[in-house]
Every structure is written in C-alpha cells, then in structure tokens.
TIVO-2410 file (N, C-alpha, C; in nm, 3 decimals):
# residues 65
REC num residu      c1      c2      c3 atome chaine
REC   1      M   2.057  -2.728  -1.028     N      A
REC   1      M   2.033  -2.597  -1.208    CA      A
REC   1      M   2.150  -2.558  -1.251     C      A
REC   2      A   2.131  -2.518  -1.372     N      A
REC   2      A   2.255  -2.502  -1.461    CA      A
REC   2      A   2.319  -2.403  -1.439     C      A
REC   3      K   2.409  -2.367  -1.434     N      A
REC   3      K   2.449  -2.207  -1.438    CA      A
REC   3      K   2.468  -2.163  -1.599     C      A
REC   4      T   2.396  -2.002  -1.582     N      A
REC   4      T   2.438  -1.917  -1.678    CA      A
REC   4      T   2.562  -1.808  -1.720     C      A
REC   5      N   2.611  -1.810  -1.816     N      A
REC   5      N   2.683  -1.703  -1.800    CA      A
REC   5      N   2.637  -1.567  -1.794     C      A
REC   6      P   2.714  -1.473  -1.744     N      A
REC   6      P   2.653  -1.314  -1.724    CA      A
REC   6      P   2.606  -1.257  -1.869     C      A
REC   7      A   2.682  -1.296  -1.979     N      A
REC   7      A   2.609  -1.214  -2.122    CA      A
REC   7      A   2.456  -1.318  -2.181     C      A
REC   8      D   2.419  -1.428  -2.095     N      A
REC   8      D   2.316  -1.463  -2.133    CA      A
REC   8      D   2.252  -1.463  -2.020     C      A
REC   9      F   2.292  -1.392  -1.929     N      A
REC   9      F   2.166  -1.356  -1.788    CA      A
REC   9      F   2.156  -1.199  -1.837     C      A
REC  10      I   2.227  -1.130  -1.926     N      A
REC  10      I   2.210  -1.004  -1.911    CA      A
REC  10      I   2.105  -1.005  -2.036     C      A
REC  11      Q   2.082  -1.096  -2.116     N      A
REC  11      Q   2.055  -1.099  -2.268    CA      A
REC  11      Q   1.863  -1.145  -2.234     C      A
REC  12      Q   1.876  -1.252  -2.095     N      A
REC  12      Q   1.739  -1.259  -2.053    CA      A
REC  12      Q   1.644  -1.146  -1.985     C      A
REC  13      V   1.714  -1.073  -1.898     N      A
REC  13      V   1.700  -0.942  -1.788    CA      A
REC  13      V   1.654  -0.822  -1.902     C      A
REC  14      R   1.694  -0.853  -2.069     N      A
REC  14      R   1.702  -0.738  -2.157    CA      A
REC  14      R   1.544  -0.795  -2.201     C      A
REC  15      N   1.525  -0.925  -2.210     N      A
REC  15      N   1.390  -0.950  -2.280    CA      A
REC  15      N   1.304  -0.878  -2.200     C      A
REC  16      E   1.302  -1.002  -2.066     N      A
REC  16      E   1.209  -0.950  -1.998    CA      A
REC  16      E   1.179  -0.766  -1.928     C      A
REC  17      A   1.286  -0.773  -1.968     N      A
REC  17      A   1.235  -0.610  -1.946    CA      A
REC  17      A   1.151  -0.529  -2.054     C      A
REC  18      A   1.209  -0.642  -2.245     N      A
REC  18      A   1.090  -0.558  -2.233    CA      A
REC  18      A   0.971  -0.604  -2.299     C      A
REC  19      K   0.925  -0.656  -2.205     N      A
REC  19      K   0.775  -0.719  -2.184    CA      A
REC  19      K   0.708  -0.643  -2.110     C      A
REC  20      V   0.763  -0.549  -2.052     N      A
REC  20      V   0.707  -0.483  -1.938    CA      A
REC  20      V   0.629  -0.378  -1.942     C      A
REC  21      T   0.491  -0.346  -1.923     N      A
REC  21      T   0.451  -0.222  -1.986    CA      A
REC  21      T   0.410  -0.149  -1.847     C      A
REC  22      W   0.450  -0.022  -1.908     N      A
REC  22      W   0.467   0.075  -1.766    CA      A
REC  22      W   0.324   0.155  -1.759     C      A
REC  23      P   0.232   0.228  -1.676     N      A
REC  23      P   0.092   0.300  -1.706    CA      A
REC  23      P   0.147   0.377  -1.705     C      A
REC  24      T   0.028   0.456  -1.807     N      A
REC  24      T   0.031   0.577  -1.853    CA      A
REC  24      T   0.076   0.674  -1.714     C      A
REC  25      R   0.112   0.836  -1.768     N      A
REC  25      R   0.065   0.951  -1.695    CA      A
REC  25      R  -0.081   0.937  -1.611     C      A
REC  26      K  -0.177   0.919  -1.679     N      A
REC  26      K  -0.335   0.886  -1.551    CA      A
REC  26      K  -0.341   0.829  -1.511     C      A
REC  27      E  -0.313   0.632  -1.542     N      A
REC  27      E  -0.307   0.574  -1.466    CA      A
REC  27      E  -0.256   0.557  -1.366     C      A
REC  28      T  -0.070   0.681  -1.359     N      A
REC  28      T  -0.036   0.589  -1.211    CA      A
REC  28      T  -0.107   0.747  -1.108     C      A
REC  29      M  -0.148   0.900  -1.222     N      A
REC  29      M  -0.247   0.957  -1.102    CA      A
REC  29      M  -0.358   0.987  -1.034     C      A
REC  30      V  -0.400   0.840  -1.166     N      A
REC  30      V  -0.533   0.749  -1.090    CA      A
REC  30      V  -0.514   0.678  -0.957     C      A
REC  31      T  -0.424   0.625  -0.989     N      A
REC  31      T  -0.383   0.492  -0.841    CA      A
REC  31      T  -0.330   0.610  -0.795     C      A
REC  32      T  -0.272   0.681  -0.770     N      A
REC  32      T  -0.182   0.778  -0.631    CA      A
REC  32      T  -0.301   0.821  -0.567     C      A
REC  33      A  -0.386   0.894  -0.662     N      A
REC  33      A  -0.554   1.009  -0.574    CA      A
REC  33      A  -0.573   0.853  -0.498     C      A
REC  34      M  -0.611   0.721  -0.585     N      A
REC  34      M  -0.729   0.628  -0.473    CA      A
REC  34      M  -0.602   0.577  -0.330     C      A
REC  35      V  -0.530   0.565  -0.337     N      A
REC  35      V  -0.410   0.512  -0.234    CA      A
REC  35      V  -0.456   0.661  -0.146     C      A
REC  36      F  -0.463   0.752  -0.179     N      A
REC  36      F  -0.466   0.928  -0.113    CA      A
REC  36      F  -0.590   0.899  -0.015     C      A
REC  37      V  -0.665   0.861  -0.105     N      A
REC  37      V  -0.815   0.878  -0.065    CA      A
REC  37      V  -0.848   0.706   0.034     C      A
REC  38      M  -0.780   0.611   0.010     N      A
REC  38      M  -0.773   0.464   0.067    CA      A
REC  38      M  -0.673   0.546   0.236     C      A
REC  39      V  -0.598   0.615   0.256     N      A
REC  39      V  -0.544   0.599   0.330    CA      A
REC  39      V  -0.619   0.700   0.431     C      A
REC  40      I  -0.663   0.792   0.380     N      A
REC  40      I  -0.743   0.925   0.406    CA      A
REC  40      I  -0.888   0.820   0.520     C      A
REC  41      M  -0.947   0.758   0.425     N      A
REC  41      M  -1.048   0.658   0.526    CA      A
REC  41      M  -0.983   0.604   0.600     C      A
REC  42      A  -0.893   0.472   0.592     N      A
REC  42      A  -0.878   0.426   0.683    CA      A
REC  42      A  -0.788   0.505   0.851     C      A
REC  43      S  -0.777   0.606   0.836     N      A
REC  43      S  -0.700   0.738   0.950    CA      A
REC  43      S  -0.792   0.795   0.994     C      A
REC  44      L  -0.929   0.788   0.965     N      A
REC  44      L  -1.081   0.849   0.998    CA      A
REC  44      L  -1.127   0.704   1.062     C      A
REC  45      F  -1.129   0.595   0.989     N      A
REC  45      F  -1.207   0.445   1.066    CA      A
REC  45      F  -1.133   0.407   1.226     C      A
REC  46      F  -0.965   0.449   1.186     N      A
REC  46      F  -0.899   0.375   1.323    CA      A
REC  46      F  -0.877   0.523   1.408     C      A
REC  47      L  -0.926   0.644   1.386     N      A
REC  47      L  -0.977   0.732   1.476    CA      A
REC  47      L  -1.051   0.677   1.568     C      A
REC  48      L  -1.153   0.680   1.468     N      A
REC  48      L  -1.349   0.643   1.578    CA      A
REC  48      L  -1.292   0.559   1.606     C      A
REC  49      A  -1.256   0.424   1.595     N      A
REC  49      A  -1.250   0.326   1.672    CA      A
REC  49      A  -1.152   0.339   1.795     C      A
REC  50      D  -1.050   0.377   1.745     N      A
REC  50      D  -0.975   0.496   1.854    CA      A
REC  50      D  -1.090   0.515   2.007     C      A
REC  51      Q  -1.139   0.630   1.938     N      A
REC  51      Q  -1.196   0.742   2.036    CA      A
REC  51      Q  -1.294   0.663   2.063     C      A
REC  52      L  -1.374   0.553   2.041     N      A
REC  52      L  -1.477   0.454   2.099    CA      A
REC  52      L  -1.440   0.353   2.195     C      A
REC  53      L  -1.309   0.274   2.117     N      A
REC  53      L  -1.247   0.218   2.229    CA      A
REC  53      L  -1.230   0.296   2.373     C      A
REC  54      R  -1.117   0.401   2.356     N      A
REC  54      R  -1.107   0.496   2.422    CA      A
REC  54      R  -1.224   0.540   2.596     C      A
REC  55      F  -1.328   0.545   2.540     N      A
REC  55      F  -1.408   0.571   2.677    CA      A
REC  55      F  -1.504   0.465   2.648     C      A
REC  56      G  -1.503   0.370   2.563     N      A
REC  56      G  -1.554   0.217   2.618    CA      A
REC  56      G  -1.490   0.186   2.783     C      A
REC  57      V  -1.313   0.244   2.702     N      A
REC  57      V  -1.226   0.204   2.861    CA      A
REC  57      V  -1.215   0.280   2.970     C      A
REC  58      S  -1.290   0.396   2.936     N      A
REC  58      S  -1.283   0.472   3.093    CA      A
REC  58      S  -1.429   0.461   3.139     C      A
REC  59      V  -1.476   0.473   3.056     N      A
REC  59      V  -1.669   0.405   3.148    CA      A
REC  59      V  -1.639   0.282   3.200     C      A
REC  60      V  -1.577   0.145   3.173     N      A
REC  60      V  -1.542   0.048   3.222    CA      A
REC  60      V  -1.444   0.050   3.361     C      A
REC  61      L  -1.374   0.178   3.370     N      A
REC  61      L  -1.309   0.168   3.474    CA      A
REC  61      L  -1.369   0.279   3.537     C      A
REC  62      G  -1.458   0.338   3.501     N      A
REC  62      G  -1.514   0.476   3.580    CA      A
REC  62      G  -1.460   0.591   3.616     C      A
REC  63      I  -1.410   0.615   3.545     N      A
REC  63      I  -1.312   0.737   3.517    CA      A
REC  63      I  -1.399   0.810   3.427     C      A
REC  64      G  -1.525   0.794   3.351     N      A
REC  64      G  -1.544   0.850   3.257    CA      A
REC  64      G  -1.574   0.984   3.332     C      A
REC  65      R  -1.676   1.047   3.238     N      A
REC  65      R  -1.710   1.189   3.304    CA      A
REC  65      R  -1.820   1.258   3.283     C      A
***
C-alpha cells in the first residue's frame, strides 16, 4: 500500500467531505421523533414481556397470589 503525503490526504478528505449531503432540519426532526416513538414502543413491549414472564414464573413456582 502506497503512502500518501499529508497534503494529499487533507485534499482527499476535503474532496470526500464535499460529497456529503446533510439532512435538512425537517428530516432531522422527523427522524428524531421516529426514534423516540420506537424507543417508547420497545420499552412498552419489554415491560409487557417482563410482566408476563414474572407472572408465569411466580405461578410455576407456586408463589402466585
């Protein structure tokens, strides 16, 4: 692998950075909202699964009420 001198490396980094397309403010807000919604949904799912498993284990062990 050939070594690249620092000046060429910096130029390559700048060229690649110029190709980056940043999301708009609206896209960022929508994506952020979707992340929060998915986190809440996953939290509720795991809460329900945990409660069901806790209930099942307590019934099997005979400590259910």
